[in-house]
N, C-alpha and C positions, 0 to 999 in steps of 0.2 A: 500557723498557716491560715491565711484568710479564706473566706468562704469562696470567693472566685477562684483562688488557686485550686482548691479541692474539686471545683466544677470542672477545671481543665486537667484534672489528674492523669487523664488518659493521653494527653499530649506530651511531646517532648519539652522540656524545661524552658529552653530559649523562646520557643513559639508561645507557650503558655504565659511566660513573663511579658513579652511584647504586648499579647492581647490584654493583659492585665494593666499595663502602662497606659496603653491606648485608652482603655476604659475609663481612666482617671481624668481624661481631657474632657471639658465642657461640651456637652451635646453629642459625645460618642458613647453609645450604648454598646452592650456585648456583641451584638451582631455586626455593626459597623466596625468596631475594633477587630473582629475576626476577619472581616473583609479586606481591611488595610493590612493586616499582618499577613495574610496569604497572598495579597497582591505583591507584597515586599518580597515575600519568600519566592515567588515565581520570577520576580524582576531580575535584571542583570545585577551583578555585583557592584558595578559602577553606579548604578541608580540609588541603590540602597546606601552606599558609601557617601554619595552626594548628599542625600538627606541627613545623615549622620553628621557629616561635615558642616551642613548649613545650620543645624541646631546648635551644635558646638560653638561656631562662630557667632550665632546671635548672641549666646549666653556669655560669651567671653568678650566681646566687643561693644555690645549695645548698653548704654547707660542713660541717665537722664540729663536733660539740658540745664544748665546751671542758672538759666534765666527763666524758662517757662515750665520746665520739668516734663516737656514731651520726650519722647525717645530720640536719641542720637547716638552717633559714634564719636563725636567730638565733644568740645566744651560746650559749643551752642548748636542748636538744631538748625536744619536748612531753613526753616521759616524765620527764625531769629535773625539769621545772617543776611536775609534777602533784602537788599536796599529798596526794593519796590513795594514792600510791604507797608501799609499804613501803621505808622508808629503811635498814632493817637489812639487807637481801639485795641482793647484786649477782651477776647472772648474766653469766658471761664467755663471749662468743661470738667467733667468727672474723671475720664480716662483718655489715653492717648487714642484709643479706637474712635472717640468722638470727634477728635481732630481729623481723622481720616474721613469721617462721615461728612463733616462740614466741607472739607476740601473738595469733596467730590460734587458738592452742590454748585462750585464754581462762582458763588455769589460773593463770599467774604474774602477780602484782602487785607485784613488787619493781623494782629498778633494773637497769641494764646496764652492761656495759663491752665495747666492741668492740676487739679486737686488731688488725684489719685484717691478717689472715693467720695463718699457722702456721709453725712451724719447718721449714725446709726447705733444709738446708745445700747440698744438691746444686744447688738453684736460687739459691742466694746469700742465702737470707733466714735471719737469725740473731736472736737474742734482741733485739739493739739496734734491729731493724727493727720490731718490735712494741711495743705500747702496755703493756708489762708494768710498767715504772717507775712509770707513771701510776696503774695499778691498786694497786701498794703504796703509793702516797702517799695514795690514797683511803682504803684500809683503815686507815691510820695516823691519818688526820684526820677521818673520817666515822663515825658510830655504826654501823658494819657488824658484825654478829655471824655472817653466813654469806655465804661465796663459793660460788656453784655453778659448776662447771667444765662448760660446755656446748660444748666443742669438738667437732669433728666425730669420730665413732667410727672414724677410720681411724688408719694409722701415724703421719701427721704430727700430728693432732689429739690422739693419745694422748700422744706425745713432748712436745707443747706443754702438755698438762695436767699432765704429770709435773713439768716444770720449775716451772711455776707453783706447784703444790703444795709442792714443796720450798722455794721462796721465801716462800711465804705462812706455812708451818708456824710459824716462830719468832715470828710476830706474834700467835698465839694464837686466831685465828679459826677458826670451824667451817668445814671444806671438804667439800663434797660433789660428786658426779659424777652425771650423768644414768644412770638405769637402763639396763639392757641391751636394753630393748625395742626400741631403734633398731637397724637392720641394720648389722652391721659393714662398714666401708668405705664407708658412704653419707654423704650431706651432709644437714645439718639442714633445709636449705631445701626438699628433696624429701619430708620426712617429712609424712605426713598429720596433722592437728590432733589426732585422738584418740591416735595413737601417741606424739606428742610431749607430749602432756599427761600421758600415763600415765608416760613416762620422767621428767618433771619431779616428778610426785607420789611416784614410787617411787625417787627419787634416794637414793644410798648415801653413807655416810660415807667419807671417804678417811683 
């Protein structure tokens, strides 16, 4: 039995279990986990059931776009099938949450490519664990004229951008990087829309 389970020994098992599961989520501490659990305990059965069904449906139906690796419920994501998007630009990001952040800025109308991580050798994440080969294939086969490297402005993100830049250079495509309006060491998902939009508009050549 875990230490957290022992902490909630005085509670009935279903309540203690839900608190423990909520506590596993990022940014959710024991107090917040307890509040969420007791909110659901007081809520109507329909509300709790709707939450459970939404989680199950997400895990059952959501998959990765076969083109850009963003989240989708079909073969291609809504952005990839949108004929109004600029097919000549690909914005490379680390996670699907970064796509959401950039879309909120309202500035960018091109396509995306989601790496699903960044280089982190100490954590066992190397080039082969990222969607870099798929990006190179897209640049070779699609009418791409610019690749925007929008990895996070931290050590891992910069190392990932450097590697991708090195591998893209022989393909002759224009390579740009987000402007330095973003705080060093931060994550794109936490940047406000105005700052992120300015970083996109002021992107620099690499």
